DODOTI-508868 format. One line per field, with one value per residue (C-alpha): x, y, z; residue in three letters. Coordinates in steps of 0.25 Angstrom, whole numbers, always signed. Layout:
N
u <- [X;...]
v <- [Y;...]
w <- [Z;...]
residuo <- [ala;...]
This chain:
329
u <- [-113;-101;-102;-94;-104;-116;-111;-107;-122;-129;-121;-123;-138;-138;-131;-141;-152;-146;-144;-160;-165;-158;-164;-176;-176;-169;-180;-183;-183;-196;-199;-213;-219;-229;-231;-235;-224;-221;-236;-242;-251;-241;-229;-238;-243;-228;-225;-234;-233;-217;-223;-233;-221;-213;-219;-211;-199;-197;-196;-197;-189;-199;-193;-203;-205;-213;-210;-216;-207;-193;-200;-202;-188;-180;-187;-183;-169;-168;-167;-181;-183;-198;-209;-222;-227;-241;-247;-246;-230;-229;-233;-220;-216;-229;-241;-250;-251;-251;-263;-272;-271;-277;-288;-302;-299;-301;-316;-313;-304;-310;-307;-292;-291;-295;-285;-273;-277;-276;-263;-257;-260;-249;-254;-252;-238;-231;-238;-234;-219;-212;-197;-190;-202;-214;-227;-228;-240;-251;-259;-272;-267;-282;-290;-286;-296;-295;-294;-297;-299;-312;-323;-332;-321;-320;-328;-322;-325;-322;-308;-304;-294;-290;-275;-272;-261;-253;-244;-231;-236;-245;-249;-262;-266;-263;-273;-284;-281;-283;-296;-301;-296;-287;-272;-260;-249;-238;-237;-232;-238;-229;-233;-248;-255;-246;-249;-262;-264;-257;-268;-260;-268;-284;-283;-275;-277;-275;-280;-286;-276;-268;-279;-277;-262;-258;-270;-277;-291;-286;-284;-299;-307;-312;-315;-310;-312;-309;-317;-322;-321;-306;-297;-290;-284;-270;-261;-247;-237;-226;-216;-203;-192;-193;-180;-178;-188;-189;-195;-211;-212;-220;-231;-230;-230;-243;-251;-247;-251;-264;-267;-265;-276;-286;-276;-269;-283;-287;-280;-286;-300;-299;-292;-305;-315;-308;-310;-321;-333;-333;-321;-326;-331;-343;-340;-352;-358;-344;-339;-343;-336;-323;-321;-322;-311;-303;-304;-299;-286;-285;-287;-276;-267;-269;-264;-253;-248;-250;-256;-254;-267;-267;-269;-279;-287;-287;-295;-303;-308;-311;-317;-325;-330;-336;-344;-344;-351;-339;-332;-323;-329]
v <- [-185;-186;-183;-171;-165;-170;-161;-150;-149;-151;-140;-130;-134;-132;-118;-114;-118;-110;-98;-98;-100;-88;-80;-84;-83;-69;-59;-48;-32;-27;-11;-10;+4;+6;+20;+15;+7;-8;-8;-1;-13;-13;-18;-28;-34;-34;-42;-52;-52;-55;-68;-71;-70;-79;-92;-86;-88;-73;-66;-51;-40;-30;-14;-4;+11;+21;+28;+21;+29;+24;+10;+11;+18;+7;-4;+2;+4;-10;-9;-17;-29;-27;-16;-15;-1;+5;+3;+18;+16;+3;+9;+12;-1;-7;-1;-13;-15;-2;+0;-7;+5;+13;+23;+18;+6;-6;-5;-14;-23;-36;-30;-28;-43;-48;-37;-41;-55;-51;-45;-57;-67;-71;-65;-52;-55;-47;-35;-36;-34;-24;-27;-33;-25;-34;-31;-43;-39;-30;-29;-21;-8;-5;+7;+20;+31;+44;+52;+67;+79;+85;+74;+84;+85;+70;+70;+71;+85;+88;+86;+97;+107;+96;+93;+76;+69;+63;+52;+53;+62;+51;+54;+46;+55;+68;+62;+60;+74;+81;+75;+79;+93;+90;+95;+85;+85;+77;+64;+51;+38;+40;+54;+56;+55;+63;+75;+72;+73;+84;+92;+93;+86;+84;+73;+58;+44;+31;+17;+15;+6;+18;+28;+27;+23;+37;+44;+48;+45;+55;+65;+65;+63;+76;+81;+71;+56;+45;+45;+30;+26;+21;+28;+17;+4;+4;-8;-12;-19;-27;-23;-31;-32;-46;-49;-49;-60;-74;-75;-77;-71;-58;-67;-75;-63;-57;-70;-69;-54;-59;-69;-59;-50;-51;-51;-37;-31;-33;-20;-11;-18;-16;-2;+4;-3;+4;+18;+26;+28;+42;+43;+38;+48;+41;+44;+36;+49;+50;+35;+38;+51;+45;+34;+43;+49;+38;+32;+46;+43;+29;+34;+45;+37;+26;+36;+40;+25;+25;+10;-2;-2;-17;-17;-5;-13;-25;-17;-11;-23;-28;-13;-13;-29;-24;-11;-8;+4;+9;+21;+16;+3]
w <- [+38;+48;+63;+61;+50;+58;+70;+61;+55;+69;+74;+62;+63;+78;+76;+65;+73;+84;+77;+71;+85;+90;+79;+79;+95;+95;+99;+89;+93;+91;+94;+101;+101;+113;+117;+131;+133;+138;+145;+131;+124;+112;+120;+127;+116;+110;+121;+118;+103;+105;+113;+101;+93;+99;+93;+79;+85;+88;+100;+104;+109;+111;+111;+116;+110;+114;+101;+89;+79;+87;+86;+73;+69;+78;+70;+55;+60;+64;+79;+81;+73;+74;+79;+83;+78;+74;+61;+59;+60;+53;+40;+36;+35;+31;+23;+21;+38;+41;+33;+43;+53;+40;+45;+46;+38;+48;+56;+67;+75;+68;+56;+60;+64;+51;+43;+52;+50;+35;+39;+47;+34;+25;+14;+19;+23;+10;+14;+29;+26;+18;+16;+28;+37;+40;+48;+58;+65;+66;+79;+82;+91;+92;+86;+84;+90;+88;+100;+100;+112;+109;+106;+101;+89;+85;+73;+58;+56;+71;+70;+61;+68;+79;+80;+78;+81;+69;+73;+66;+55;+48;+35;+40;+51;+44;+33;+43;+50;+38;+35;+48;+47;+59;+61;+64;+75;+75;+85;+86;+94;+107;+109;+102;+115;+122;+112;+111;+127;+126;+118;+105;+98;+98;+90;+92;+89;+97;+100;+113;+119;+123;+126;+141;+141;+134;+142;+130;+136;+147;+137;+131;+142;+145;+129;+121;+115;+107;+92;+93;+77;+74;+66;+63;+69;+76;+74;+78;+69;+72;+61;+59;+50;+45;+42;+57;+61;+56;+41;+43;+57;+50;+47;+59;+67;+60;+62;+76;+78;+72;+81;+94;+88;+97;+109;+105;+101;+114;+119;+110;+112;+127;+127;+117;+128;+139;+133;+141;+133;+136;+127;+115;+103;+95;+81;+74;+66;+60;+57;+43;+41;+49;+39;+27;+34;+36;+22;+16;+25;+21;+5;+9;+14;+3;-8;+1;+1;+16;+16;+10;-2;-1;+15;+13;+3;+14;+25;+16;+13;+28;+30;+19;+22;+35;+30;+14;+16;+26;+18;+7;+5]
residuo <- [met;ser;val;lys;asn;leu;leu;val;asn;leu;cys;leu;gly;ala;ser;leu;leu;gly;ser;ser;tyr;ala;his;ala;ala;ser;pro;arg;ser;val;cys;val;phe;asp;pro;ile;gly;arg;ser;gly;asp;val;phe;val;asn;ala;gln;asp;met;ser;ser;asp;phe;leu;ser;thr;gly;val;ser;phe;asn;leu;lys;leu;tyr;leu;asn;glu;gln;lys;ala;lys;gln;asp;phe;lys;gln;gly;leu;cys;asp;gly;val;ile;ile;thr;gly;leu;gln;ala;arg;glu;phe;asn;arg;phe;ala;ala;ala;ile;glu;ala;pro;gly;ile;ile;lys;asn;tyr;ser;asn;leu;glu;gln;ile;leu;gly;val;met;ala;ser;ser;lys;ala;ala;lys;tyr;met;arg;gln;gly;asn;val;glu;ile;ala;gly;val;tyr;pro;ala;gly;ala;ile;tyr;met;ile;ile;asn;lys;arg;ser;arg;ala;thr;pro;arg;gly;leu;gly;gly;met;arg;met;ile;asn;ile;asp;asn;ser;glu;leu;ile;asn;ser;phe;ala;gln;lys;val;gly;ala;ser;thr;val;ser;gly;thr;thr;asp;asn;phe;ala;lys;ile;phe;lys;gln;gly;lys;val;asp;ile;thr;phe;ala;pro;met;ala;ile;leu;ser;ala;met;glu;leu;asp;lys;ala;ile;gln;tyr;glu;gly;gly;ile;leu;asp;thr;pro;ile;ala;leu;leu;thr;leu;gln;leu;val;ile;asn;ala;asp;arg;phe;pro;ala;gly;phe;gly;gln;gln;ala;arg;glu;ile;ser;leu;ser;gln;tyr;glu;arg;val;leu;lys;val;ser;arg;asp;ala;glu;ala;ala;val;pro;thr;glu;leu;trp;ile;lys;ser;val;gln;asp;gln;asp;ile;trp;ala;arg;ile;ala;leu;ser;val;arg;lys;glu;met;met;lys;lys;asn;tyr;tyr;his;pro;lys;met;ile;lys;ile;leu;asp;lys;phe;arg;cys;gly;thr;asp;arg;leu;leu;glu;gly;cys]
């Protein structure tokens, strides 16, 4: 090889390496929904997540959204390379990952970690991507509890005739409301607390991490309370346009997200422990009834193709593995 050709090849190689490095180093824009704002646990955890992912060669440029629908729409329109939203909203992109939020199907945080381990495995990778959209991480956001303004009505039969918030006109919440005889009032993930505090609904749902920040605790301090049986477990999901990330990033990201499980979950554990004892409503005598209602809702949603049947089957194995006497096992 002549000296001239050697120099040309070296320059070309350096140019390609430089281009590759610039591509890897270019920050990816990620829309982050956090109803609390920059000081909220979601956005703070997203900043930590951004640091976690530096090992993959990808950096994030985080964009805060107080409106979850707006964050999702901007992602769909290509204005963000990725988006962090609740599993409820991520269902539009992936029914497999969203099934983890099915009512009453996960009994505790230990089971949740095991299930997230399954989802982060390479065997599940084909289910985590649909077209160009991929679920690159699933994070625990705490149990969802029913918050009610009249604690004396906090029984399956007592909810009849009460008004229940329905986030984005969810079929899931509609089904639950019908089964307990409640009516629904439309709301969103960013205004449901305001609607409840204004007395426009009697029942809302939330993880305890936002109870105090949204002053829901003040709204129930006299007559209301929080049912101590979780309705479901909430997750935050990192949804990406896979074509805008390096090959293999989704799998790497899911494995990294799993390694941060305890760190992220600590927010929810601490928040639940901080709830004043007098706000909890004991539901031991009604737990079997709540379980039957949850099972009935899940079956109805499965008939409507709401969740991926493969994931529901996996979840049922975990649920029934702990107690074969549970409803539906």
